[in-house]
C-alpha positions as a printed NumPy array, in Angstrom:
array([[ 97.411,  85.775,  78.55 ],
       [ 93.973,  85.131,  80.001],
       [ 92.767,  88.659,  80.867],
       [ 89.7  ,  87.333,  82.685],
       [ 91.795,  85.204,  84.959],
       [ 93.937,  88.229,  86.039],
       [ 90.798,  90.121,  86.669],
       [ 89.131,  87.486,  88.739],
       [ 92.199,  86.725,  90.856],
       [ 92.236,  90.154,  92.31 ],
       [ 88.633,  89.632,  93.55 ],
       [ 87.652,  92.966,  92.024],
       [ 84.378,  93.486,  94.082],
       [ 86.193,  92.839,  97.452],
       [ 89.096,  95.167,  96.267],
       [ 86.851,  97.98 ,  95.186],
       [ 84.738,  97.713,  98.385],
       [ 87.905,  97.841, 100.417],
       [ 88.849, 101.132,  98.668],
       [ 85.424, 102.494,  99.299],
       [ 85.747, 101.668, 102.947],
       [ 88.775, 104.018, 103.071],
       [ 86.602, 106.712, 101.629],
       [ 83.962, 105.893, 104.288],
       [ 86.674, 106.086, 106.951],
       [ 87.53 , 109.657, 105.753],
       [ 83.814, 110.549, 105.613],
       [ 83.184, 109.381, 109.175],
       [ 86.374, 111.17 , 110.479],
       [ 85.463, 114.599, 108.719],
       [ 81.741, 114.449, 107.716],
       [ 82.714, 115.352, 104.134],
       [ 84.646, 114.116, 101.15 ],
       [ 87.428, 115.72 ,  99.162],
       [ 89.011, 114.875,  95.781],
       [ 92.003, 113.319,  97.452],
       [ 89.86 , 110.545,  98.736],
       [ 89.94 , 109.112,  95.194],
       [ 93.598, 108.461,  95.758],
       [ 92.846, 106.579,  98.965],
       [ 90.402, 104.41 ,  97.198],
       [ 92.879, 103.427,  94.465],
       [ 95.709, 102.769,  96.864],
       [ 93.636, 100.435,  99.052],
       [ 92.03 ,  98.697,  96.019],
       [ 95.523,  98.043,  94.543],
       [ 97.031,  96.744,  97.85 ],
       [ 93.945,  94.675,  98.64 ],
       [ 94.003,  93.249,  95.102],
       [ 97.793,  92.47 ,  95.44 ],
       [ 97.007,  90.613,  98.651],
       [ 94.235,  88.584,  96.998],
       [ 96.574,  87.536,  94.22 ],
       [ 99.623,  86.657,  96.574],
       [ 97.177,  84.737,  98.768],
       [ 95.996,  82.659,  95.822],
       [ 99.677,  82.101,  94.791],
       [100.608,  80.563,  98.224],
       [ 97.168,  78.772,  98.582],
       [ 97.181,  77.127,  95.005],
       [ 97.428,  73.608,  96.5  ],
       [ 94.808,  74.173,  99.079],
       [ 92.444,  75.872,  96.525],
       [ 92.893,  72.918,  94.278],
       [ 90.81 ,  70.993,  96.796],
       [ 88.562,  73.718,  98.337],
       [ 88.092,  76.115,  95.305],
       [ 89.317,  74.472,  92.103],
       [ 87.542,  77.003,  89.898],
       [ 89.85 ,  79.723,  91.061],
       [ 92.296,  81.162,  88.478],
       [ 95.617,  79.344,  89.479],
       [ 94.205,  75.864,  90.093],
       [ 92.08 ,  76.083,  86.959],
       [ 95.025,  77.082,  84.875],
       [ 94.046,  80.469,  83.737],
       [ 96.756,  82.166,  85.619],
       [100.207,  80.639,  86.159],
       [101.937,  80.747,  89.567],
       [104.813,  82.706,  88.327],
       [102.469,  85.281,  86.55 ],
       [100.514,  85.609,  89.749],
       [103.61 ,  86.277,  91.766],
       [104.765,  89.048,  89.365],
       [101.312,  90.531,  89.18 ],
       [101.096,  90.766,  92.933],
       [104.478,  92.45 ,  93.192],
       [103.446,  95.089,  90.711],
       [100.194,  95.741,  92.415],
       [101.882,  96.131,  95.825],
       [104.493,  98.499,  94.377],
       [101.86 , 100.614,  92.6  ],
       [ 99.975, 101.007,  95.826],
       [102.914, 101.888,  98.015],
       [104.158, 104.426,  95.462],
       [100.818, 106.072,  95.108],
       [100.598, 106.352,  98.929],
       [103.645, 108.726,  98.782],
       [101.34 , 111.238,  97.114],
       [ 99.105, 111.437, 100.153],
       [101.998, 113.459, 101.856],
       [100.85 , 111.784, 104.982],
       [103.237, 109.835, 107.105],
       [100.667, 107.582, 108.811],
       [ 99.077, 106.611, 105.481],
       [102.428, 105.872, 103.933],
       [103.347, 103.725, 106.923],
       [100.016, 101.878, 106.97 ],
       [100.309, 101.107, 103.203],
       [103.822,  99.791, 103.512],
       [103.302,  97.767, 106.655],
       [100.083,  96.317, 105.401],
       [101.739,  95.298, 102.088],
       [104.501,  93.368, 103.966],
       [101.949,  91.852, 106.335],
       [ 99.792,  90.646, 103.559],
       [102.809,  88.776, 102.075],
       [103.587,  87.401, 105.539],
       [ 99.985,  86.398, 105.997],
       [ 99.823,  84.456, 102.733],
       [103.17 ,  82.84 , 103.193],
       [103.189,  81.768, 106.84 ],
       [100.815,  83.631, 109.342],
       [ 97.755,  82.103, 107.715],
       [ 98.85 ,  78.684, 108.787],
       [ 99.32 ,  79.51 , 112.514],
       [ 96.217,  78.817, 114.541],
       [ 94.237,  82.01 , 115.284],
       [ 97.156,  84.317, 114.538],
       [ 96.219,  84.285, 110.896],
       [ 92.607,  85.136, 111.771],
       [ 93.755,  88.089, 113.885],
       [ 96.017,  89.303, 111.093],
       [ 93.586,  89.415, 108.367],
       [ 90.955,  91.001, 110.727],
       [ 93.587,  93.803, 111.567],
       [ 94.225,  94.268, 107.938],
       [ 90.462,  94.84 , 107.215],
       [ 90.034,  97.05 , 110.348],
       [ 93.144,  99.143, 109.31 ],
       [ 91.433, 100.416, 106.161],
       [ 89.232, 102.706, 108.281],
       [ 92.36 , 103.796, 110.241],
       [ 93.937, 104.581, 106.88 ],
       [ 90.972, 106.712, 105.712],
       [ 90.745, 108.546, 109.004],
       [ 94.515, 109.228, 109.186],
       [ 94.28 , 111.056, 105.888],
       [ 92.484, 113.766, 107.732],
       [ 95.065, 113.776, 110.548],
       [ 95.392, 112.359, 114.011],
       [ 92.016, 113.385, 115.136],
       [ 90.382, 111.477, 112.264],
       [ 92.459, 108.41 , 113.222],
       [ 91.019, 108.674, 116.76 ],
       [ 87.327, 109.021, 115.697],
       [ 87.606, 105.829, 113.497],
       [ 88.87 , 103.662, 116.318],
       [ 85.406, 102.293, 117.246],
       [ 84.622, 101.571, 113.589],
       [ 87.926,  99.757, 113.225],
       [ 87.157,  97.737, 116.495],
       [ 83.783,  96.721, 115.08 ],
       [ 85.261,  95.688, 111.827],
       [ 88.196,  93.758, 113.532],
       [ 85.675,  91.72 , 115.728],
       [ 83.258,  91.026, 112.846],
       [ 86.321,  89.881, 110.644],
       [ 87.545,  87.488, 113.281],
       [ 84.061,  86.033, 113.34 ],
       [ 83.998,  85.418, 109.525],
       [ 87.644,  84.211, 109.352],
       [ 86.858,  81.508, 111.931],
       [ 83.812,  80.349, 110.08 ],
       [ 85.73 ,  80.346, 106.814],
       [ 88.343,  78.162, 108.415],
       [ 85.636,  75.759, 109.565],
       [ 84.37 ,  75.529, 105.894],
       [ 87.904,  74.88 , 104.677],
       [ 88.889,  72.06 , 107.092],
       [ 89.445,  69.324, 104.529],
       [ 91.571,  71.443, 102.172],
       [ 93.577,  73.201, 104.996],
       [ 94.219,  69.666, 106.514],
       [ 95.508,  68.241, 103.134],
       [ 97.486,  71.362, 102.447],
       [ 99.245,  71.167, 105.828],
       [ 97.624,  74.257, 107.305],
       [ 97.115,  74.271, 111.083],
       [ 94.042,  76.24 , 111.557],
       [ 91.943,  76.593, 114.741],
       [ 89.057,  74.216, 113.71 ],
       [ 91.714,  71.373, 113.267],
       [ 92.608,  71.774, 116.899],
       [ 89.319,  72.53 , 118.765],
       [ 86.831,  71.214, 116.322],
       [ 84.243,  72.818, 114.132],
       [ 81.461,  73.088, 116.766],
       [ 83.745,  74.881, 119.313],
       [ 85.044,  77.201, 116.454],
       [ 81.469,  78.003, 115.567],
       [ 80.803,  78.893, 119.179],
       [ 83.926,  81.022, 119.379],
       [ 82.75 ,  82.799, 116.227],
       [ 79.557,  83.605, 117.836],
       [ 81.217,  85.102, 120.915],
       [ 83.177,  87.446, 118.607],
       [ 79.929,  88.279, 116.793],
       [ 78.492,  89.249, 120.192],
       [ 81.463,  91.445, 120.924],
       [ 81.124,  93.153, 117.515],
       [ 77.382,  93.709, 118.165],
       [ 78.438,  95.366, 121.503],
       [ 81.012,  97.547, 119.948],
       [ 78.588,  98.624, 117.226],
       [ 76.544, 100.41 , 119.859],
       [ 79.387, 102.821, 120.811],
       [ 78.748, 105.323, 117.824],
       [ 75.243, 105.522, 119.195],
       [ 76.626, 107.863, 121.778],
       [ 77.08 , 110.582, 119.111],
       [ 74.794, 109.393, 116.249],
       [ 71.825, 108.736, 118.42 ],
       [ 68.723, 106.568, 118.123],
       [ 68.285, 106.505, 114.295],
       [ 71.76 , 104.983, 114.078],
       [ 70.934, 102.47 , 116.783],
       [ 67.884, 101.421, 114.985],
       [ 69.678, 100.879, 111.719],
       [ 72.67 ,  99.131, 113.199],
       [ 70.336,  97.026, 115.392],
       [ 68.678,  95.464, 112.397],
       [ 72.141,  94.714, 110.932],
       [ 73.263,  93.201, 114.154],
       [ 70.304,  90.964, 114.168],
       [ 71.153,  89.795, 110.642],
       [ 74.813,  89.084, 111.655],
       [ 73.849,  87.049, 114.867],
       [ 71.231,  85.003, 112.952],
       [ 73.851,  84.302, 110.272],
       [ 76.562,  83.082, 112.622],
       [ 73.997,  81.061, 114.698],
       [ 73.131,  79.016, 111.477],
       [ 76.542,  77.291, 111.902],
       [ 75.893,  76.429, 115.413],
       [ 74.71 ,  72.802, 115.011],
       [ 77.588,  72.051, 112.477],
       [ 80.211,  69.368, 113.152],
       [ 81.441,  69.029, 109.506],
       [ 82.75 ,  71.7  , 107.046],
       [ 80.079,  70.67 , 104.578],
       [ 77.437,  71.417, 107.12 ],
       [ 79.092,  75.024, 107.6  ],
       [ 79.151,  75.678, 103.832],
       [ 75.428,  74.587, 103.467],
       [ 74.482,  76.911, 106.397],
       [ 75.729,  79.839, 104.264],
       [ 76.809,  81.582, 107.441],
       [ 79.744,  83.266, 105.877],
       [ 77.652,  84.511, 102.985],
       [ 75.026,  86.055, 105.17 ],
       [ 77.646,  87.489, 107.651],
       [ 79.355,  89.08 , 104.727],
       [ 76.016,  90.713, 103.519],
       [ 75.494,  91.911, 107.05 ],
       [ 78.951,  93.425, 107.12 ],
       [ 78.295,  95.259, 103.849],
       [ 74.928,  96.519, 105.267],
       [ 76.699,  97.901, 108.132],
       [ 78.832,  99.997, 105.91 ],
       [ 75.814, 101.479, 104.38 ],
       [ 74.478, 102.301, 107.967],
       [ 77.745, 103.934, 108.822],
       [ 77.777, 105.927, 105.661],
       [ 74.227, 107.14 , 106.08 ],
       [ 74.931, 108.084, 109.681],
       [ 78.026, 110.089, 108.794],
       [ 76.13 , 111.971, 106.135],
       [ 72.767, 112.574, 107.866],
       [ 73.28 , 112.468, 111.717]])
């Protein structure tokens, strides 16, 4: 057994950050944190990790072209082991969600687990539907955190979920543009294969603009200091996405590092939200 392979296939940083996003969702909804938030972090981290593993299981052929160093194509984790590992992580997350004693949280955990499997197995290969699905999954983490405090918390987190959804659609479109060669070889039918890389980049920029507009909504209650912080992040995001504008090939999109800078901007936005919830 290659322990490092099992560790890396979960994308641990991504999984932990997702768990912390659930805690942030609760913080934004209530202005405080309680010990039970640790349970939310673990649940989301487990289900996110499971989604990453099952995604690599179904994408082994594509990753052999696009990302040959990943655990399954590199041989450090076998496909069968990855499938069993994902199942265990999903079950652990769903079972732990029962201890929240919150029907909405349990429903989100179970539904998202099923949707993650469906996304990896089929939805990812349907143009744009896959992008919408994974963007909802990311946005729902904040709804999960807010729901832990009740229906009111769920409502207050709707703007944050909307911002996350739009930003994630942006990133997913650019990632598809990067992966055109492998997706084509693997039989995937992504949007860039239908409308081209340049049009995909323009569509991604449109969603980035919508995300920036949505990010201004919390300024209604957090005020000018929030708007200043999120304005800097918004600028980073728009510049990042615009770097892919001239591209007509997947190699160009990769070299532009648009997705990397966009991801950095999204992480920075979480910092702004956390500081605003604590200080404003």
